[in-house]
N, C-alpha and C positions, 0 to 999 in steps of 0.2 A: 437472673433466675433465682428464685428463693428455694432454699434447700430445707428439707424436713429432717430434723435431727432428734434423736432420742438417746437415752442412756442405757440401752440394752434391755433385756427382759426384766419384768418386775419381780422383785424378790419378796418373799413372804416368810415370816417367822412364826412357826406354830407354837402354841402354848402347850403345856403339859396336860395331856388328857389320858383317860384310861382306854378309850377306843383306839384301835390301830389306824394310823394314817401313813400309808406307804408310798414310796416312789413308784411311778407307773412302770418303770423299766427294771430296776434292780430289787424292788420290793423292800428296800431299806426303810425302816421306820423314820418318818419325818418329824415326829414330835420333838419340839425344842430345837429344830434345825432350820436353816434357810432352805427354801425351795423356790422353784420357778413354775408358774402356771403356763403351760404351753398347750394350745388347742384344747383347753378344758381338762388337761391332764396335769397332775402334780409331779414335778420332776426334780430330783435332787441336783445340786449344782454340778456334781461330778458327771452324772448321766447327761445333763444338759450340754456341758462342754464336749462330751464325747459323741452324742447322738443328735442333738437338736440345734447346735450353734450354726449360724450362718457363716459362709466362707467369705473372707475379705477379698474384694475384687482386685486389690492391689498386691498384697503379699501372699494371697492364696491360703492363709492360715485361718483356723476357726476363730470366730469372735466370741470369746468366752463370756460366761455369765457376769463376771466382774468388770468386763471391758465396756467402754463407751462405744456405742455403735451409731453409724450414720447410714442412711439409706436414701436411694433415689431410683425410681423406676425399677423396682425389683432387684436392685444391686446394693451390696452392703460393703462398708468399709470400717476398719478401726479408725477412731478419730485421728490418730497420728498418721494414718496411711492416706487420709483424704487430702491430697495436695494437688497443685497445678502440675500437669504432665510436662509443661514447658519450663517454668521457672521454679517449681517445687514450693511455691508459697502455700502455707496451710490454708485450707478453705473451709474449716469447720464453722467459722462465723462470717464467711465472706460470700458474696454472690459469685456465681460461676456459670459456665456453659458446658453442656455435654455434647461431645462430638459424635458423628455417625460411627466412627471407629471405636467408640467406647471410652475414649479419653475424656477427662474433665480438665478445664482450663479456667484460670482466673479471667476476669473481664478484659483486662488489657491484652493478655496473650490470645484470648479467643478472638478479640477484635482484629489483631494482627493476622491471625490465621485465616479468618473469614474475609478479610479485606481484599479488594482487587489488587493485583500485582502489576506494576509498571511493565509494559512490553519491552522497554529498553534495559532497565537496570534490574528488573525482577524483584525489586523491593516493594513492600506494601504501600499503596497509596492511601494514607490515612484520611478519614473523613474530615472535611474542612480545608484540606490542602488544595492549592491550585493544581488543577489537572486538566487534561484534554481527553475527551472521549470520542472515538471514531470507530464505526462498525463494531460496536459491542466490545471494544478494547479500550484500555485506559493507559495513559502515560502521565508521569509527573510533567508539569509544564516545561521544566528545564530539560527534560529528557526527550521531548517531542521535537526532534531536530531534523533538518534537511539532510538527506542521504549524501548529497554532493558537498555542500559547504559546511555541514555539521553545526550550523547555527540554529538556536531555538527558533521555531516558527512563531510561537505565541499567537498573537491576534492576526497575523498575516494570512492571506489566502495560500492554499497549497494544492498540489496535484500529485497523483500517484502513478507509478509505473510498476505493475506487478504488486509486490508487497512493499516496495520502497516508496518513501514519501519525499517530495521535493518542494522547496519554496518556488513561487512562480518564476522568479528570474533564473534559477538554476534549471528548472524544467524547460523553460524556453530556450536557454543556451544549449542544453544537452540534446533535446529531442525535436525542436522545431526545424522545419526545412530551412535551408540557407539559400538566400538569394544568389542566383548565378552571377549577378553583377557585383554587388557590394559585399557578399559573403556574410551578411548579417541575418539573424533569424527572421522568418516571416511569421508574425504572430496572428495576423488575420488577413483575409482577402488574398491578393496576389494572383498571378496568372502563370500558365505553363506554356513554354515554347520549346520545341525540339527536346521534349522530355526533361527540361530544366525549369525549376521554379524561379519566379521573379517577383519582386515588389512591383506593384503597379506603377509607383513613382520612379522606379528604375528602368522600366521598359519604355524608353523614349528614344527619339531620333538622336543619333550621335552628333549631328550637326546643329540642329535648331532646338533640340530638347523638347520637341512636341510629343505629347503622350501618343503611343502607338496602339494601345489596346482598343480593339474595335475598329481599326482603320486599316487601309492597305499600306503595306510596307514591304521592304525587302532587306536582305542581309548581305553583307560583304565582309568576309574575314571576321566573323563573329560580331560584327558591328551592325546595328539596325539603323535604317534610314527611312524617313517618310518618302513618298513618291517624288515630291518636288525636289528635296535635297539630293536624292539619288540621281535624278536626271541632271541636276546642275553640277554636282561635285564628284560623282562617282562613275556614272555610266559612260561607257565608250561612245564615241560619236561615229555615226554611220559615214563611211567614206563616200557614199553616194549622195544622200540627202543632207548630211551634216547634222542631223538631229540625233538626240541621245538614243541609244539602244537599251531600253529599259526592261523588255520582256513583258510589259503591260500592253493591253489593248491589241490592236490589229497587228498580226505578224510577229509572233514570238520567236521564230527561228532566226538563227544568226549564221552568217558565213564569215569565216576567218581565213585570211591568207596573207602570209608574209608581213605580219604586224598590222594589217588593216582589217577592219570589220565592216560588214554591211548588214542591213536588214535583208532578210531573204528576198523580199519583194523589190529591194533596190539593186539586187545583184543581177543586172541586165546588160545586154550589149549596148555600148555607147552609141552605136550607129543605127541598129534596127530595133532596139529595145526588147530583144528576145530574152526571156528569163534563162539565166545560165546556172541556176542552182542544180547541182548534181549533173552538170554537163561539162564538156570540154570548153575551155575559154583561153583567150590570149590577152596578156597585159601589155599595153603599149603606152608609155608616158603616163603611167599610173592610172590609165583607163582600161576597162575591160571590153573585149570584143568577142563575138562569136568567131569561129574559125573562118567562115565565109567572108565576113566583113573585114577581118584582119588581112585577108589576101588582097583586098582592094585598096588598102592604105598606101 
């Protein structure tokens, strides 16, 4: 910004004349004396200093007729009072900036005051320096760090949680759902079973490792099995038909007695084939009979 400077009011020296030439205020004869012309009025230096001088914006004292005066936007300073409000560098012959609060600053201090401040260290981010801008805020590049690992993010991708910023690995580790099986973060996809998240590749048959997503399966003691492996390796065998009791298909109800299990439809009298589910029965030589047939043995 260019500053307009002048050396105070213009002085005039009258020549000796016979006609009176008086000060507008004190009426002192000005012939042969210095005077100042103020608003088309002739004023002696004494009255000028007392009645007409501008007040210095810095020291609040009058700027006398013999002082050098600087002015900017209807404000006035002694030449020696016109300095940077921050570093006190004289500004009479320097460029400067005027602040909204009335202070004046040299170009360097004004740039620092007007510059964006880093959201981490609160120091000014100088023009030309490496920086990161996000949501109308700015950081020094080295100050834009992950909230968790404290490392500069620089050109990496990042995610936010509230006002905190995280690098992708830390965000994944801290906030991603953990697979119920392998306990590692699930970054994409996955399935849910019994209110637990799983990687799709972890949700497989315990025996044959066949993927179970979208297929029929069953679980036993927190282990998942496909239908075939459950029938072969896990399911109890019916004491009647000797086939696996899987709970799939026809007849899902099971009868258990003294360590033996039956499909409900297989729990019948050995002699008359009467269904004995929820009825009295008799066991003889590991075979079941209705009470009537048991009496005839």
